[in-house]
C-alpha positions as CSV (number, residue, x, y, z in Angstrom):
1,X,87.7,-49.4,-44.8
2,X,89.1,-49.8,-41.3
3,X,86.5,-51.8,-38.8
4,X,84.9,-49.4,-36.5
5,X,84.0,-52.5,-33.9
6,X,86.0,-52.5,-30.7
7,X,88.6,-55.3,-30.8
8,X,88.4,-58.6,-29.1
9,X,90.5,-57.3,-26.0
10,X,87.3,-55.0,-25.2
11,X,89.5,-52.1,-25.5
12,X,89.1,-49.8,-28.8
13,X,92.3,-49.4,-30.7
14,X,93.1,-45.4,-31.2
15,X,96.0,-44.6,-32.9
16,X,96.2,-46.2,-36.3
17,X,92.6,-46.0,-36.6
18,X,92.3,-42.5,-36.2
19,X,95.2,-41.8,-38.5
20,X,93.8,-43.6,-41.6
21,X,90.3,-42.4,-40.9
22,X,91.6,-38.8,-40.7
23,X,93.4,-39.5,-44.2
24,X,90.4,-41.2,-46.0
25,X,87.5,-39.3,-44.2
26,X,86.5,-35.7,-43.6
27,X,86.9,-34.1,-39.9
28,X,83.3,-35.2,-38.9
29,X,84.1,-38.9,-39.7
30,X,87.1,-38.6,-37.7
31,X,85.2,-37.3,-34.8
32,X,83.1,-40.0,-35.1
33,X,85.6,-42.8,-35.3
34,X,87.1,-41.0,-32.1
35,X,84.0,-40.9,-30.6
36,X,83.2,-44.7,-31.4
37,X,87.0,-45.6,-30.1
38,X,86.5,-44.0,-27.0
39,X,82.7,-44.7,-26.1
40,X,81.8,-47.5,-28.5
41,X,78.5,-47.7,-30.9
42,X,76.6,-46.2,-28.2
43,X,78.7,-43.3,-28.0
44,X,78.4,-42.6,-31.9
45,X,74.8,-43.1,-31.7
46,X,74.5,-40.2,-29.0
47,X,76.7,-37.9,-31.2
48,X,74.1,-38.5,-34.2
49,X,71.3,-37.7,-32.3
50,X,72.7,-34.8,-30.6
51,X,73.5,-33.4,-34.1
52,X,69.7,-34.1,-35.0
53,X,67.8,-33.4,-32.2
54,X,70.1,-31.6,-29.8
55,X,70.6,-32.2,-25.7
56,X,67.0,-33.4,-25.3
57,X,67.2,-36.1,-27.9
58,X,70.5,-37.7,-26.5
59,X,69.1,-37.6,-23.1
60,X,65.8,-39.4,-24.3
61,X,67.8,-41.8,-26.3
62,X,69.9,-42.6,-23.3
63,X,66.7,-43.2,-21.4
64,X,65.5,-45.7,-24.0
65,X,68.6,-47.5,-24.0
66,X,68.5,-48.1,-20.2
67,X,64.9,-48.9,-19.7
68,X,64.2,-51.2,-22.6
69,X,67.2,-53.5,-22.8
70,X,65.3,-56.0,-24.6
71,X,64.6,-54.2,-27.8
72,X,66.9,-54.2,-30.8
73,X,70.5,-53.3,-30.3
74,X,70.0,-50.9,-33.2
75,X,69.3,-47.4,-32.3
76,X,66.2,-45.4,-33.3
77,X,66.9,-42.1,-35.3
78,X,64.1,-40.9,-32.9
79,X,64.5,-40.2,-29.4
80,X,62.3,-42.3,-26.9
81,X,59.3,-40.7,-25.5
82,X,58.9,-42.8,-22.6
83,X,59.5,-41.2,-19.3
84,X,62.2,-42.2,-17.0
85,X,62.0,-44.3,-14.2
86,X,64.7,-42.5,-12.2
87,X,63.5,-41.3,-9.0
88,X,65.2,-38.0,-9.6
89,X,63.2,-35.2,-11.0
90,X,64.1,-34.2,-14.6
91,X,64.9,-30.5,-15.2
92,X,63.2,-31.1,-18.5
93,X,59.5,-30.8,-19.0
94,X,58.0,-34.2,-19.7
95,X,56.8,-34.9,-23.3
96,X,54.1,-37.3,-22.0
97,X,50.8,-36.0,-22.1
98,X,48.6,-35.9,-18.9
99,X,46.1,-38.8,-18.6
100,X,43.1,-36.5,-17.5
101,X,41.9,-33.7,-20.5
102,X,39.8,-31.9,-17.6
103,X,41.1,-29.4,-15.3
104,X,41.7,-30.6,-11.7
105,X,39.3,-29.5,-9.0
106,X,42.1,-30.2,-6.4
107,X,43.3,-26.7,-5.3
108,X,47.0,-26.7,-6.1
109,X,49.5,-27.1,-3.6
110,X,51.9,-24.4,-5.1
111,X,52.5,-21.2,-3.1
112,X,52.0,-19.2,-6.5
113,X,48.3,-18.2,-7.1
114,X,46.9,-19.7,-10.1
115,X,45.6,-17.6,-13.1
116,X,42.7,-19.9,-13.5
117,X,39.6,-19.7,-10.8
118,X,39.9,-22.5,-8.5
119,X,36.7,-24.2,-8.2
120,X,37.4,-25.1,-4.5
121,X,36.1,-22.5,-2.1
122,X,38.9,-20.3,-0.9
123,X,40.2,-20.0,2.8
124,X,41.5,-16.7,2.3
125,X,40.6,-14.3,4.9
126,X,40.5,-11.7,2.1
127,X,37.0,-10.5,1.5
128,X,35.5,-11.5,-1.9
129,X,34.7,-9.0,-4.6
130,X,31.8,-10.9,-5.4
131,X,28.4,-10.6,-3.5
132,X,28.0,-13.5,-1.1
133,X,24.6,-15.6,-1.1
134,X,24.9,-16.3,2.5
135,X,22.7,-14.2,4.9
136,X,24.4,-11.5,6.6
137,X,24.9,-11.7,10.3
138,X,25.4,-8.1,10.7
139,X,24.5,-6.4,13.7
140,X,22.6,-3.5,12.3
141,X,19.1,-3.1,13.0
142,X,16.3,-3.9,10.4
143,X,14.7,-1.3,8.6
144,X,11.4,-3.0,9.1
145,X,8.9,-2.0,11.6
146,X,9.1,-4.2,14.6
147,X,5.4,-5.2,15.5
148,X,5.7,-5.4,19.6
149,X,2.9,-5.7,21.9
150,X,3.2,-1.8,22.6
151,X,3.1,-1.2,18.9
152,X,-0.2,-3.5,18.5
153,X,-2.0,-1.8,21.8
154,X,-1.3,1.6,20.2
155,X,-2.9,0.5,16.9
156,X,-5.8,-0.7,18.7
157,X,-6.4,2.3,21.1
158,X,-6.3,5.1,18.1
159,X,-9.6,3.4,17.1
160,X,-11.2,4.7,20.3
161,X,-9.0,7.8,21.3
162,X,-7.3,10.4,19.5
163,X,-3.3,10.1,19.2
164,X,-2.7,13.5,20.7
165,X,-4.6,12.4,23.9
166,X,-2.7,8.8,23.8
167,X,0.4,10.8,23.8
168,X,-0.1,13.1,26.5
169,X,1.1,11.4,29.5
170,X,-0.8,13.4,32.0
171,X,-4.1,12.8,30.4
172,X,-6.6,9.7,31.0
173,X,-5.8,8.3,28.0
174,X,-2.2,8.4,28.4
175,X,-2.3,6.9,31.6
176,X,-4.7,4.2,30.6
177,X,-2.5,3.3,27.7
178,X,0.4,3.1,29.9
179,X,-1.4,0.9,32.4
180,X,-3.1,-1.5,29.7
181,X,0.6,-1.8,28.1
182,X,2.1,-2.9,31.3
183,X,-1.0,-4.5,33.1
184,X,-0.3,-7.5,35.1
185,X,-3.6,-8.8,33.6
186,X,-1.8,-9.5,30.4
187,X,-4.8,-9.6,27.8
188,X,-2.9,-11.2,25.0
189,X,-4.0,-11.4,21.8
190,X,-7.9,-10.7,22.3
191,X,-8.2,-7.0,20.8
192,X,-11.9,-6.8,22.1
193,X,-10.8,-7.1,25.9
194,X,-7.4,-4.8,25.3
195,X,-10.1,-2.0,24.4
196,X,-12.5,-2.6,26.9
197,X,-9.9,-2.9,29.5
198,X,-8.4,0.7,28.0
199,X,-11.7,2.1,27.9
200,X,-12.6,1.2,31.8
201,X,-8.8,2.4,32.9
202,X,-9.6,5.7,30.9
203,X,-13.1,6.3,32.6
204,X,-11.1,5.4,36.2
205,X,-8.6,8.2,35.7
206,X,-11.2,10.6,33.9
207,X,-13.1,10.4,37.2
208,X,-10.4,10.6,39.8
209,X,-10.6,6.7,40.5
210,X,-8.1,6.7,43.1
211,X,-10.6,8.9,45.0
212,X,-13.5,6.7,44.6
213,X,-15.6,5.7,47.7
214,X,-15.0,2.1,46.6
215,X,-12.7,0.5,43.7
216,X,-12.3,-3.0,44.5
217,X,-10.5,-4.6,41.8
218,X,-10.4,-1.6,39.5
219,X,-7.0,-1.9,37.5
220,X,-5.8,-4.9,39.8
221,X,-4.8,-8.6,38.3
222,X,-8.5,-9.6,38.2
223,X,-10.6,-9.8,35.5
224,X,-12.2,-6.4,34.7
225,X,-15.8,-8.3,35.3
226,X,-14.9,-8.7,38.7
227,X,-14.2,-4.9,39.2
228,X,-16.7,-3.0,41.5
229,X,-20.2,-2.3,39.7
230,X,-19.0,-3.8,36.5
231,X,-21.2,-6.7,35.1
232,X,-20.2,-8.6,32.3
233,X,-22.1,-11.4,30.0
234,X,-21.2,-14.8,29.3
235,X,-18.3,-13.8,26.8
236,X,-16.8,-11.4,29.1
237,X,-18.1,-8.2,27.7
238,X,-19.2,-5.5,29.7
239,X,-22.8,-4.9,29.9
240,X,-23.5,-2.6,32.9
241,X,-21.3,0.0,34.2
242,X,-22.9,1.4,37.4
243,X,-20.7,3.4,40.2
244,X,-23.2,5.4,41.3
245,X,-23.0,7.2,44.6
246,X,-19.1,6.7,44.5
247,X,-17.4,10.1,44.6
248,X,-16.8,10.4,40.9
249,X,-15.2,13.6,39.9
250,X,-14.6,14.8,36.7
251,X,-16.0,14.5,33.3
252,X,-17.6,11.3,31.2
253,X,-15.0,10.6,28.8
254,X,-16.2,9.9,25.1
255,X,-14.5,6.5,25.1
256,X,-17.4,4.8,27.2
257,X,-19.3,5.2,23.7
258,X,-17.3,2.4,22.3
259,X,-18.5,-0.1,24.9
260,X,-21.3,-0.8,22.5
261,X,-22.7,-3.7,24.5
262,X,-23.6,-1.6,27.2
263,X,-27.2,-2.2,28.6
264,X,-27.1,0.0,31.6
265,X,-24.9,3.3,32.6
266,X,-25.6,4.7,35.5
267,X,-23.4,7.7,37.2
268,X,-26.2,9.1,39.3
269,X,-25.4,11.1,42.5
270,X,-21.8,12.0,41.7
271,X,-19.9,15.2,41.1
272,X,-19.5,14.7,37.4
273,X,-18.7,18.0,35.4
274,X,-18.7,18.8,31.6
275,X,-20.7,17.7,28.7
276,X,-22.9,14.7,28.0
277,X,-20.7,13.0,25.3
278,X,-22.2,12.6,22.1
279,X,-20.6,9.2,21.4
280,X,-23.2,7.8,24.0
281,X,-25.7,8.2,21.2
282,X,-23.7,5.0,19.6
283,X,-24.9,2.7,22.5
284,X,-27.4,0.8,20.4
285,X,-28.1,-1.9,23.1
286,X,-28.4,0.7,25.9
287,X,-31.6,0.4,27.9
288,X,-30.8,2.5,31.0
289,X,-29.3,5.9,31.3
290,X,-29.1,7.4,34.8
291,X,-27.2,10.6,34.6
292,X,-29.1,12.8,37.3
293,X,-27.6,14.4,40.3
294,X,-24.6,15.7,38.9
295,X,-23.1,19.2,37.6
296,X,-23.3,18.3,33.8
297,X,-23.5,21.3,31.7
298,X,-24.1,21.9,27.9
299,X,-27.2,20.8,26.0
300,X,-28.8,17.5,25.7
301,X,-27.2,15.7,22.6
302,X,-29.3,15.3,19.5
303,X,-27.6,11.8,18.9
304,X,-29.3,10.3,21.9
305,X,-32.2,10.5,19.3
306,X,-30.5,7.4,18.0
307,X,-30.9,5.1,21.2
308,X,-33.6,2.8,19.7
309,X,-33.7,0.7,22.8
310,X,-33.6,3.2,25.6
311,X,-36.4,3.0,28.1
312,X,-35.2,5.3,31.0
313,X,-33.6,8.5,30.6
314,X,-32.9,10.5,33.6
315,X,-31.0,13.7,33.0
316,X,-32.6,15.4,36.0
317,X,-30.5,17.5,38.7
318,X,-27.9,18.8,36.5
319,X,-27.3,22.2,34.7
320,X,-27.9,21.6,31.2
321,X,-29.2,24.4,29.2
322,X,-30.9,24.9,25.6
323,X,-33.3,23.3,24.0
324,X,-35.1,20.1,24.3
325,X,-34.4,18.1,21.0
326,X,-37.0,16.9,18.7
327,X,-34.9,13.7,18.1
328,X,-36.0,12.4,21.4
329,X,-39.3,11.8,19.8
330,X,-37.8,8.9,18.0
331,X,-37.3,7.1,21.2
332,X,-40.0,4.7,20.3
333,X,-39.2,2.4,23.6
334,X,-39.0,5.2,26.0
335,X,-41.2,4.9,29.4
336,X,-39.9,7.7,31.6
337,X,-38.3,10.9,30.4
338,X,-36.8,12.9,33.4
339,X,-35.5,16.6,32.6
340,X,-36.4,18.5,35.5
341,X,-34.0,20.6,37.6
342,X,-31.9,21.9,34.4
343,X,-32.0,25.1,32.9
344,X,-33.5,24.4,29.7
345,X,-35.7,26.5,27.7
346,X,-38.4,26.4,25.1
347,X,-40.9,23.6,25.0
348,X,-41.5,19.8,24.2
349,X,-42.2,18.7,20.8
350,X,-45.5,17.0,20.0
351,X,-43.5,13.9,19.1
352,X,-41.9,13.4,22.3
353,X,-45.4,13.8,23.9
354,X,-46.9,11.3,21.6
355,X,-44.4,8.6,22.0
356,X,-46.2,5.2,22.4
357,X,-44.9,3.8,25.6
358,X,-44.1,7.2,27.4
359,X,-45.6,7.2,30.9
360,X,-43.8,9.6,32.9
361,X,-42.3,13.0,31.5
362,X,-40.9,15.3,33.8
363,X,-39.7,19.0,33.1
364,X,-39.4,22.3,34.7
365,X,-42.5,24.4,34.7
366,X,-41.0,26.6,32.2
367,X,-40.6,23.8,29.8
368,X,-44.2,22.6,30.3
369,X,-45.7,25.9,29.9
370,X,-44.2,26.2,26.8
371,X,-45.3,22.7,25.7
372,X,-48.4,21.9,23.8
373,X,-51.5,21.5,26.1
374,X,-51.8,18.7,28.2
375,X,-48.3,17.4,27.6
376,X,-47.0,17.7,30.9
377,X,-50.2,17.9,32.9
378,X,-51.1,14.6,32.0
379,X,-48.1,12.6,32.7
380,X,-46.2,15.0,35.9
381,X,-47.3,14.2,39.2
382,X,-49.0,17.3,40.6
383,X,-47.9,16.5,44.0
384,X,-44.4,16.8,42.7
385,X,-44.7,19.8,40.3
386,X,-47.3,22.2,40.2
387,X,-47.2,24.6,36.8
388,X,-50.7,26.1,37.1
389,X,-49.4,29.1,39.0
């Protein structure tokens, strides 16, 4: 066989070798010989690798030969899997696996979107289809009610006045609500004080406070305990309301009955009209009730019989009608009862005449004549009232 090694000159011989090989071998061998003659042993190896593994194998073999020259000169039959150190990027995919088996949490720099979900929050301006757990900063108003001061005051006032009266801006209650809501006094969170101020304001508007003879302090910036003819105890609770002889015009509002610490109520010698509110019967601490010399109408409320602390009851000088309630016989503390100067009918019940502390009972002759014997005659000053005729 001819030698396939290159000549000593370094230049491979071509023509004689090729002719001989061709005569002895098949065309493949001839091609191999030609490759050897042109490229040497490396060329032959490359051809063999190409035949076995294709172009990828050739590239891998060449890389191996260049990167690891210290290795055996005998070529491996398998392509090298060691990546090239060339700075030029390969057009073929690397056969060396990635060192990490976990997915990267660093967002890809590729402009193409990944089909896998990114673990890094997206900076996209497009809205997410998933619900956000961050509280919304929506400008839409909340559907929950807002408990403003006005709402709180309204709820308090509904405990002493009807909603209809409060909603009527022209009523004493509507005016008082507006005043207490915008009051410069700013009652703060003291519910009792808010209600107390409101009741006094209702009384002011119901009796034409602007036309009073004296009204120092009323509905001003000072504390209500400093208002004209208003007295309070050490806790700031109203105990005396006595604007007597002060040109009060109008009716007594029922809300006065909610001043449950009142000890004295004196509206005498004014121009009050309408009836006596039944709510006054709820004033359990009341000792003095002076309503005389007004223009009150209607009957005497039976509820007044519940005033267990009452000592002085002056209803004289009005236009009251009807009978004298037997419930007044329950006023065990009563000292003076004055009913004269009205249009009352019927007599006085024995229970009233027999009250243990009753010292003076004043009534019209029609009432006394219809009463049990000696009921009035023993108690009425004969110089003031003579019913013997």
